[in-house]
C-alpha positions as CSV (number, residue, x, y, z in Angstrom):
1,M,83.3,86.1,169.8
2,E,83.5,84.0,166.7
3,P,85.8,81.0,167.0
4,Y,89.0,80.9,165.0
5,P,89.4,78.1,162.5
6,N,90.9,75.0,164.2
7,P,93.2,73.6,163.2
8,L,94.6,77.0,162.5
9,L,97.3,75.5,160.2
10,A,96.2,72.1,159.0
11,G,98.4,69.1,158.4
12,F,102.0,68.6,159.2
13,N,102.6,71.9,161.2
14,P,103.9,71.0,164.7
15,D,105.6,73.0,167.5
16,P,104.2,76.5,166.4
17,S,105.7,79.7,167.6
18,V,104.1,83.1,167.0
19,V,105.0,86.8,167.0
20,A,103.0,90.0,166.4
21,V,104.6,92.9,164.6
22,D,102.7,96.1,163.7
23,G,99.3,94.3,163.6
24,T,100.6,91.4,161.5
25,Y,101.1,87.9,162.9
26,Y,103.8,85.4,161.9
27,I,104.0,81.7,162.8
28,V,106.8,79.2,162.2
29,T,106.6,75.4,162.7
30,S,108.9,72.4,162.7
31,T,109.9,70.5,159.6
32,F,112.4,67.8,160.8
33,E,114.0,66.1,157.8
34,Y,112.2,68.1,155.1
35,L,113.4,71.0,152.9
36,P,112.8,73.8,152.6
37,G,112.6,74.0,156.4
38,L,110.6,76.1,158.9
39,P,107.7,77.6,157.0
40,V,106.7,81.1,157.7
41,Y,102.9,81.9,157.8
42,R,101.4,85.4,157.9
43,S,98.0,86.7,158.9
44,T,96.4,90.1,159.8
45,D,93.2,88.7,161.4
46,F,94.5,85.4,162.9
47,A,91.9,83.5,160.9
48,H,93.3,83.5,157.3
49,W,96.9,82.4,157.0
50,E,99.3,82.5,154.0
51,Q,102.6,80.8,153.7
52,I,105.0,83.6,152.7
53,G,108.2,81.7,152.7
54,N,110.6,79.4,154.5
55,V,113.5,80.1,156.8
56,G,115.7,77.2,155.6
57,T,115.6,77.6,151.8
58,R,119.3,76.6,151.3
59,P,120.5,73.2,152.3
60,E,123.5,74.5,154.1
61,Q,121.4,76.5,156.5
62,L,120.1,73.4,158.3
63,D,122.5,70.6,157.1
64,L,119.9,67.8,156.9
65,S,121.7,65.5,154.5
66,A,122.6,62.9,157.1
67,V,120.0,63.5,159.9
68,P,118.1,60.4,160.9
69,T,114.4,60.4,160.7
70,G,112.9,62.2,163.7
71,A,115.9,64.6,163.9
72,G,116.3,67.7,161.8
73,A,114.7,71.1,162.4
74,W,113.0,70.9,165.9
75,A,110.7,73.4,167.6
76,P,111.6,76.9,166.4
77,T,110.9,80.1,168.2
78,I,110.2,83.3,166.2
79,R,110.7,86.8,167.8
80,H,111.2,90.4,166.7
81,R,113.4,93.2,168.1
82,N,114.5,96.5,166.7
83,G,113.3,95.8,163.1
84,V,114.9,92.3,163.0
85,F,113.1,89.0,163.0
86,Y,114.8,86.1,164.8
87,V,114.2,82.4,164.5
88,I,116.1,80.1,166.9
89,V,116.0,76.4,166.4
90,T,117.8,73.2,167.3
91,V,118.8,70.9,164.5
92,P,119.8,67.6,166.2
93,R,122.4,65.7,164.2
94,G,122.7,68.7,161.9
95,R,124.1,72.2,162.8
96,G,123.0,72.2,166.4
97,C,121.3,75.3,167.9
98,V,121.1,78.0,165.2
99,V,119.8,81.6,165.2
100,F,118.6,83.0,161.9
101,T,117.8,86.6,161.2
102,A,115.9,88.6,158.5
103,T,114.4,92.0,158.1
104,D,111.6,90.6,156.0
105,P,110.1,87.4,157.3
106,A,109.4,86.2,153.8
107,G,113.1,86.0,153.4
108,P,115.8,85.7,152.6
109,W,117.0,84.6,156.0
110,S,120.7,84.7,157.1
111,D,123.0,81.7,156.9
112,G,122.5,81.4,160.7
113,T,124.8,81.7,163.7
114,V,125.5,78.5,165.7
115,L,125.4,78.8,169.5
116,A,128.3,76.5,170.0
117,G,128.1,74.4,173.2
118,L,124.4,74.8,173.7
119,N,123.3,71.1,174.3
120,G,119.5,70.9,174.3
121,I,116.3,71.3,172.3
122,D,113.3,73.7,171.9
123,P,115.2,77.0,172.4
124,D,113.4,80.2,173.2
125,L,114.8,83.7,172.8
126,A,114.0,86.7,175.0
127,W,115.7,90.0,176.0
128,D,115.6,91.9,179.3
129,G,115.3,95.6,179.6
130,A,119.1,96.0,179.4
131,G,119.2,94.2,176.1
132,N,120.7,90.9,177.4
133,A,119.7,88.0,175.2
134,Y,118.5,84.9,177.1
135,V,118.1,81.4,175.5
136,T,115.8,79.2,177.6
137,Y,115.7,75.6,176.4
138,S,114.9,72.0,177.3
139,G,118.0,70.3,178.6
140,L,117.8,67.0,176.6
141,L,121.5,66.2,176.0
142,L,122.0,65.4,172.3
143,D,125.7,64.4,172.4
144,G,128.5,63.6,174.8
145,A,128.8,60.8,177.4
146,N,125.4,61.6,178.9
147,M,123.5,61.7,175.6
148,G,119.8,61.2,176.2
149,K,119.9,62.5,179.8
150,H,117.4,65.2,180.6
151,L,118.5,68.2,182.7
152,G,115.1,69.9,182.8
153,I,114.6,73.5,181.7
154,Q,117.9,75.4,181.3
155,Q,118.8,79.0,180.6
156,V,121.9,80.9,179.4
157,R,122.8,84.4,178.3
158,V,124.3,84.5,174.8
159,D,126.0,86.9,172.4
160,L,123.8,86.6,169.3
161,E,126.5,88.1,167.0
162,S,129.3,85.7,167.9
163,G,127.2,82.7,169.0
164,L,129.1,82.6,172.3
165,L,127.5,81.5,175.6
166,L,128.3,84.2,178.2
167,E,127.9,81.9,181.2
168,E,127.3,78.4,182.4
169,P,123.7,77.3,181.8
170,R,121.5,77.5,184.9
171,P,118.5,75.3,185.8
172,L,115.1,76.9,185.9
173,W,111.7,75.7,187.0
174,S,110.9,72.5,185.2
175,G,107.2,71.9,185.7
176,T,105.2,69.7,188.0
177,G,107.2,66.6,187.7
178,L,105.6,65.2,184.6
179,M,107.9,63.7,182.0
180,F,109.8,65.7,179.3
181,P,109.7,69.3,180.4
182,E,110.2,71.1,177.1
183,A,109.1,73.9,174.8
184,P,109.9,76.8,177.2
185,H,108.8,80.3,176.3
186,L,109.7,83.4,178.4
187,Y,107.5,86.5,178.5
188,Q,107.3,89.8,180.5
189,R,103.8,91.0,181.3
190,G,103.3,93.7,183.9
191,E,105.5,93.2,187.0
192,Y,106.1,89.5,186.3
193,W,108.2,87.3,184.0
194,Y,106.3,84.1,182.9
195,L,108.0,80.8,182.1
196,M,105.6,78.6,180.1
197,I,106.6,75.0,179.2
198,A,105.1,71.8,177.9
199,E,105.3,68.6,179.9
200,G,103.8,65.1,179.9
201,G,105.3,64.1,176.6
202,T,104.1,65.1,173.1
203,E,101.5,62.2,173.1
204,R,98.2,61.9,175.0
205,G,99.7,63.2,178.2
206,H,100.8,66.5,176.7
207,G,100.0,69.7,178.5
208,V,101.0,73.3,179.2
209,S,102.2,74.5,182.6
210,I,103.4,78.0,183.7
211,A,105.2,79.8,186.5
212,R,106.1,83.4,187.2
213,G,108.9,85.3,188.8
214,P,110.4,88.8,189.2
215,S,113.1,88.4,186.5
216,P,113.9,86.3,183.5
217,E,116.2,84.3,185.7
218,G,113.5,83.7,188.3
219,P,113.0,82.4,190.9
220,F,109.7,81.1,189.6
221,E,106.5,80.3,191.4
222,A,104.2,77.7,189.8
223,H,100.7,78.3,188.8
224,P,98.4,76.9,191.5
225,S,96.4,74.9,188.9
226,N,99.0,73.5,186.6
227,P,98.7,72.2,183.9
228,I,96.8,75.2,182.6
229,L,95.9,73.3,179.5
230,S,95.7,69.5,178.7
231,A,93.3,67.2,176.9
232,R,94.5,64.1,178.7
233,S,91.8,61.6,179.7
234,T,89.0,63.7,178.1
235,T,86.7,63.2,175.1
236,R,87.8,66.4,173.4
237,P,88.2,66.1,169.7
238,V,91.7,67.7,169.8
239,Q,94.2,65.7,171.8
240,N,98.0,65.9,172.6
241,T,97.5,69.6,173.2
242,G,100.7,71.3,174.3
243,H,103.8,73.2,173.2
244,G,102.1,76.6,173.4
245,D,103.2,80.1,172.6
246,L,101.3,83.3,173.7
247,V,100.5,86.4,171.7
248,E,98.0,89.3,172.0
249,G,95.3,88.7,169.4
250,P,93.5,91.2,167.1
251,D,90.8,91.8,169.7
252,G,93.3,92.4,172.5
253,Q,92.7,89.1,174.1
254,T,95.7,86.7,174.7
255,L,95.8,83.8,172.4
256,M,97.8,80.6,172.6
257,V,99.0,78.8,169.5
258,L,99.9,75.1,170.2
259,L,100.1,71.7,168.7
260,G,97.5,69.0,168.8
261,V,96.2,66.0,166.9
262,R,92.8,64.9,165.6
263,P,92.6,61.2,166.4
264,G,90.0,59.0,164.6
265,G,88.7,55.5,165.0
266,G,86.4,53.9,167.4
267,T,88.8,54.4,170.3
268,R,90.2,57.6,168.8
269,A,93.6,55.9,168.6
270,F,95.1,57.2,165.3
271,S,95.9,60.7,164.0
272,P,96.6,60.5,160.2
273,L,97.7,64.1,159.7
274,G,100.1,64.1,162.6
275,R,100.6,67.2,164.9
276,E,98.8,70.4,163.6
277,T,98.7,74.0,164.8
278,F,95.7,75.0,166.9
279,V,94.7,78.2,168.8
280,T,92.8,78.8,172.0
281,R,91.9,81.9,174.0
282,V,93.5,82.8,177.4
283,E,92.0,84.8,180.2
284,W,94.1,86.5,183.0
285,V,92.8,86.2,186.6
286,N,95.0,87.6,189.4
287,D,97.9,87.8,187.0
288,W,97.6,84.1,186.1
289,P,96.6,82.8,182.7
290,I,93.6,80.4,182.3
291,A,93.4,78.7,178.9
292,E,90.2,77.6,177.3
293,P,90.0,73.9,176.1
294,V,90.9,73.6,172.4
295,S,87.8,73.4,170.2
296,L,87.5,72.0,166.7
297,A,86.3,74.3,164.0
298,V,87.4,72.8,160.6
299,R,87.2,74.6,157.3
300,S,84.4,73.5,155.0
301,A,86.7,72.6,152.1
302,V,90.4,72.8,151.0
303,T,91.5,72.9,147.4
304,D,95.1,72.7,146.2
305,S,95.4,72.6,142.4
306,V,98.8,73.1,140.9
307,R,99.6,73.7,137.2
308,F,103.3,73.7,136.4
309,D,103.3,77.0,134.5
310,G,105.9,78.7,136.8
311,P,108.6,77.9,139.3
312,L,107.8,75.6,142.2
313,D,106.0,77.5,145.0
314,N,107.1,77.6,148.6
315,R,104.7,74.8,149.6
316,W,106.6,72.0,147.9
317,I,108.9,70.0,150.2
318,A,111.4,67.2,149.7
319,V,113.3,64.8,152.0
320,R,116.7,66.0,153.1
321,R,117.2,68.0,149.9
322,A,115.7,70.9,148.1
323,P,112.7,70.3,145.8
324,E,114.5,72.1,143.0
325,S,117.2,69.4,143.1
326,V,114.6,66.7,142.6
327,A,112.2,68.2,140.0
328,T,112.4,70.5,137.0
329,V,109.5,72.6,135.6
330,D,109.1,73.0,131.8
331,V,107.0,76.1,131.8
332,S,106.5,76.0,128.0
333,R,104.8,72.6,128.3
334,S,103.3,73.1,131.8
335,E,105.0,69.9,132.9
336,L,107.2,68.8,135.8
337,R,109.9,66.2,135.4
338,I,111.6,64.1,138.0
339,V,114.7,62.1,137.0
340,A,115.2,59.0,139.1
341,D,118.6,58.7,140.7
342,G,118.5,55.1,142.1
343,S,116.7,56.1,145.3
344,G,113.3,54.8,146.2
345,L,110.5,55.8,148.7
346,S,112.1,53.5,151.3
347,G,115.4,55.3,151.0
348,P,116.5,58.3,153.1
349,S,116.4,60.8,150.2
350,P,113.8,59.7,147.6
351,A,113.3,61.4,144.2
352,F,110.0,62.7,145.6
353,I,108.4,66.1,146.1
354,G,105.2,66.6,148.0
355,R,102.7,68.9,149.8
356,R,101.2,68.5,153.2
357,Q,97.9,66.6,153.3
358,L,95.5,69.2,154.9
359,T,92.3,67.2,155.4
360,I,91.7,63.7,156.6
361,A,89.2,63.1,153.7
362,V,91.1,63.9,150.5
363,Q,91.2,63.2,146.8
364,S,94.5,63.6,145.0
365,S,95.5,63.0,141.5
366,T,98.1,63.6,138.8
367,T,98.5,62.7,135.1
368,V,101.9,61.0,134.2
369,D,103.8,60.3,131.1
370,I,105.9,57.1,131.8
371,S,107.2,56.6,128.3
372,R,110.7,57.2,129.5
373,G,110.5,56.1,133.2
374,V,108.7,54.7,136.1
375,G,107.0,56.7,138.9
376,G,103.8,57.9,140.3
377,L,101.8,59.3,143.2
378,A,102.6,58.6,146.9
379,V,101.6,59.5,150.4
380,R,104.6,59.4,152.7
381,Y,105.0,59.5,156.5
382,D,108.6,58.4,156.6
383,E,110.8,55.9,154.7
384,D,109.1,52.9,156.5
385,H,105.5,54.1,156.1
386,H,104.3,55.0,152.6
387,Y,101.5,54.0,150.1
388,E,101.9,54.7,146.4
389,I,100.4,54.0,143.0
390,E,103.0,53.7,140.2
391,A,102.9,53.4,136.4
392,R,105.2,51.6,134.1
393,A,105.0,51.3,130.2
394,T,104.9,47.7,128.8
395,R,104.6,46.2,125.4
396,R,100.9,45.7,125.9
397,G,100.2,49.1,127.5
398,T,100.6,50.4,131.0
399,L,101.2,48.3,134.1
400,V,99.8,50.1,137.2
401,T,100.9,48.9,140.7
402,A,99.6,50.0,144.1
403,R,101.9,49.4,147.0
404,A,101.7,49.6,150.8
405,S,104.9,49.6,152.9
406,V,105.0,49.5,156.7
407,P,108.0,48.3,158.8
408,G,109.0,44.8,157.7
409,L,106.1,44.4,155.3
410,C,105.3,45.3,151.7
411,Q,102.2,44.3,149.7
412,Q,101.3,45.3,146.2
413,W,98.5,44.9,143.7
414,S,98.7,45.4,139.9
415,G,96.4,46.0,136.9
416,E,96.7,47.0,133.3
417,L,95.5,50.0,131.3
418,P,96.0,51.2,127.7
419,A,99.2,52.8,126.6
420,G,99.6,56.6,126.9
421,P,99.2,59.1,129.7
422,V,97.6,57.7,132.8
423,T,95.9,59.5,135.6
424,L,96.8,58.2,139.1
425,H,94.5,58.7,142.1
426,L,95.2,58.5,145.8
427,D,92.1,59.1,148.0
428,A,91.5,58.9,151.7
429,A,88.2,58.7,153.6
430,R,87.0,58.0,157.1
431,P,85.2,54.7,157.7
432,A,81.7,54.7,156.5
433,T,80.2,52.6,159.2
434,A,79.2,53.5,162.8
435,I,78.7,49.9,163.7
436,F,81.1,48.4,166.2
437,S,83.5,46.5,164.0
438,T,87.1,46.3,162.8
439,E,86.1,48.8,160.0
440,M,85.3,51.6,162.5
441,M,88.4,51.2,164.6
442,T,90.8,52.9,162.1
443,S,91.3,56.5,161.3
444,D,90.6,56.2,157.5
445,H,91.2,54.2,154.4
446,V,93.4,55.0,151.5
447,S,92.2,54.0,148.0
448,L,94.6,53.7,145.1
449,W,93.3,53.6,141.5
450,A,94.1,54.8,138.0
451,E,92.4,55.6,134.7
452,A,93.4,55.9,131.0
453,S,91.6,56.2,127.7
454,G,88.2,55.9,129.4
455,Q,89.2,52.8,131.4
456,E,89.9,52.6,135.1
457,V,91.4,50.0,137.4
458,R,90.8,50.1,141.2
459,L,93.7,48.3,142.9
460,A,93.6,48.7,146.7
461,R,91.8,50.1,149.7
462,I,94.3,50.1,152.6
463,D,93.9,50.7,156.3
464,G,95.2,54.2,157.0
465,R,96.1,53.7,160.7
466,Y,99.6,52.7,159.7
467,L,100.3,56.2,158.4
468,S,99.5,58.0,161.6
469,A,101.3,59.9,164.4
470,E,100.8,56.9,166.7
471,T,102.5,54.3,164.4
472,A,105.1,56.1,162.4
473,A,108.6,57.0,163.7
474,S,108.7,60.5,162.3
475,F,107.3,63.5,164.2
476,T,105.9,64.9,160.9
477,G,102.7,64.0,159.1
478,R,101.3,62.8,155.8
479,V,102.8,64.4,152.7
480,I,101.3,63.6,149.3
481,G,103.4,64.0,146.2
482,L,105.2,62.9,143.0
483,Y,108.1,60.5,142.5
484,A,110.2,58.6,140.1
485,T,112.1,55.3,140.6
486,E,113.5,54.8,137.0
487,G,114.3,57.1,134.1
488,T,112.4,60.3,133.7
489,V,108.8,60.8,134.6
490,T,106.7,63.7,133.4
491,F,103.8,65.0,135.5
492,S,100.9,67.3,134.2
493,G,99.4,69.0,137.2
494,F,98.7,67.9,140.7
495,D,95.3,68.2,142.4
496,M,94.3,67.7,146.0
497,H,90.8,68.4,147.3
498,G,89.3,67.6,150.7
499,S,86.9,68.4,153.5
500,D,86.6,67.4,157.1
501,L,82.9,68.3,157.6
């Protein structure tokens, strides 16, 4: 059998959940502090995926305005029953545990029903034969006197219409004793109910473990060879593998979608794109699943060219607010305008819209008119970790500044170009040398440069390890996009091209 592309969904796409409906597959992933939240991807062959919408398109659905970095929309589960799609998700420091519904997964999705009193993360939704709705979740307490305490895997029956919990939560099987049992999913297959979880933490120790029992409430018997999937202490190119969800694939074989990272550098220590969605095959032996190790099968090239000749598409995201509140498209001129509002890239809600970086090697660019403002092109991991190239009009022409910000440090480099529109470039590439050295120890380097009127200025080549899953606070990934810090900045197009071969 031909391998599926891996990553299946490249770039910032962690905590995947999948459902199959009438031969079509749908995946949702986490988005944390970004809006719109919870992208919905669709495929009929499990190889080619299209983003058809987002669950959280209206700010009030998730209430992210004041969530700290690292909180927000965590670990959704998507399910389908009786013609209705359900997405259940926890929004720490936002609305709490919320259930959204839609008859069309492209949207619109409902305003959401809050499951008041459910104190935990990573909720799963399943129904038994009598129609009882079970929410199974990771009992990390998010508020109250015992905030931060972990109660293991919990379960409760709920009324999805009212949001009421119908009983006191009960503890379930919580794995083999590794840290952070989380990401539970409950399935019925044959005579058994299966409880699959992640444990070991979402870093290098991450793994998938499973148990089975006679009912959704258990009792559960552990797989004799848990964890059934982990890349810990191996040389596999995909690490941190865990947080899986099962589905029957197009060929009838069970597939597991899961998160993983692609670390680079001499000791494979840094993952610039953060946690991505991968897939692996699962065999069943004696009614137990056995997962294949996650292979790497990157696409040859990825091109993302945007011309502002219509409304913003569903792939643009912004920080704690909707992209449409940040940017305005002038279709008649094929331009996008961002009006600065006093926020900067180091603030919680910058005047910034971006798109996920999909390949480690990438070339991105935009042409800006800064006659009425100051702004540019940036790659952001969070408010403490970002690199950017910015243009400002001066009496003599255009001042172009490259800047690198990491916690407690900021360095910048400047150069001059002629007046008028300027094209800004932000490129990333893996180290060119295989010789043991400081050069080969990082994941990649980010180059910032600009050109105007036939002249160019190359300002900086910055170590990329500081914008990686291992160094940044957020659970997200690199997002490349456009921003303004003063006045009004006009952008003509945005291009991003890359390959990981």
